[in-house]
N, C-alpha and C positions, 0 to 999 in steps of 0.2 A: 058564290057571289062574295061570302065572306073571305074565303081563300084568296081571290083576286084582290081584295082590298088590303088584306094583310101583306101580300106580296107587294102591291103598290106602294104602300106605306114604308116597307123595308127598302125597296128600291130609291124612293126619294130621299130617305134618310142618309142611304149610303151615298148618293150623288151629292147631297148638300155637305156631308161631311168630308168628302173626298175633294171637294172644290175648296174648302177653306184649308189655310195653311197658317199654323201658328195662332196665338191668341194676344189680346191685348196684355195679358199677364206675362207672357213671354218678354216684352218689351222691359218690364219692370224687373224680372228675373235676371234678364241680360245686363241691366245696368247694375244690379246688386254685385253679379260676378265679375263686372268691370272695376266696380269699386274695390272689391277684393285684390284684384289684380294690381291696382292702383297702390293698395296698401302694401302689397309684397314689394312692389319696387320701391316704396317709400322705406320699408324697413332694409332693404338691402343696401341703399344709399346710406342711410343713417347708421347701420352697422358698419359699414365699411369706413365710413368716415370717422367714426369713433375708435376704429383698430379693431372691432371685436370679430371681424371675419376678414378672410383674405379676398383679394380683388376678384379672383376667379370664381370664387364662390358667390359673391355679390353679383358678377356677371351672369352666372347662371340663374340665380333668382330673377334677376331682371328680363333674360331671354325666356323664362319660364312665364313671367308676367306678360310678356308680349304675344305669347302663345294663349294664355288665358284671355287676353284681349280679343284675340280673332275669335275664339269660341263664344266669347260673350256678345260679340257683333253679330255673329250668325245667328244666335239664339234671340237676340232683341229685334233683328230686322226680319226674323221669320214670319211676324204678323204683317198681313196685307191689309192697309187701311181701307175702310169700307166707307167712310164719309169724311167731311172736312175736319172736323175735331180729331178723329184719330191720324188723319194725315199731317195736321198740324204737331200733334205728340210725336208722330214718327220722325218728323223733321227735327223735332228739339233733340230725339233720342239719339239720332244719326249725328248731329253737331256735337252732342256731349261725348258720344263714343269717339268721334274722331279726334276732339281735343284730349281726351284721357289716353288714347294711342300715342298721339304725339308728345304728351308728357312722359309717357313709358319709353318713348324710343329717345327722348331727351335725356332720360336717366341713364340709358345705356350709353350714350355719347359721352355725358359727364364722367360715368366710371371710366370708361376707355381713355380719356384725356385727349382726345383728337384736337388738332388745332381748329379753333372756331367752334368747339363744342361749348355748349351751355356750361357754366359752374355748377357745381354740385348744389350750393345753396340755391341758385336759379332753378335748378331741376326739382329741388324739394318743394319750392315755393310753388311751381307749376304743378306738382304731384298734388298738393295740400288743396289747391284751388278745385282741381279736377275732381278729387274725393268729394269735396263739399259739393260741388254741381251735380254729381251724380247721385249723391244721397237726396238733394232737394228734389231733383226730378223724380226718382224713383218713390219718394213719398207723394209726390203729386199723382203718380199713376197707380197706386196701389189702392185698392178698394178700402173704405174705413173699417175698422174693427169693431 
């Protein structure tokens, strides 16, 4: 009888664990990674504008920031909300990540200087706002220490 109970508990735990994907902490960690990517894009624009780096290096930095944004989004959205509170949090996270991704894309466009692209100053302002939004939201999601 004891062996059946142990096997039943083990199977139940395995089913529960396999049915769960991600955790609420993944949202916060994804936001922190996105914030870091936004910081890299900001650094690329700033150093390019100051003449401290070449345009191609700055564009490479922004491209890498875009790749990191994709990874951050995957990490943050791995959690599947289980109630209204976490669903609202996920919605806020998705919005913030979308805004950050747009800011990084605008940074790349500003560096490239395409007609109709945002100015470097405008892109920097957008990146700064996005970083602030990501920071605020990540702090809300992280457990108290």
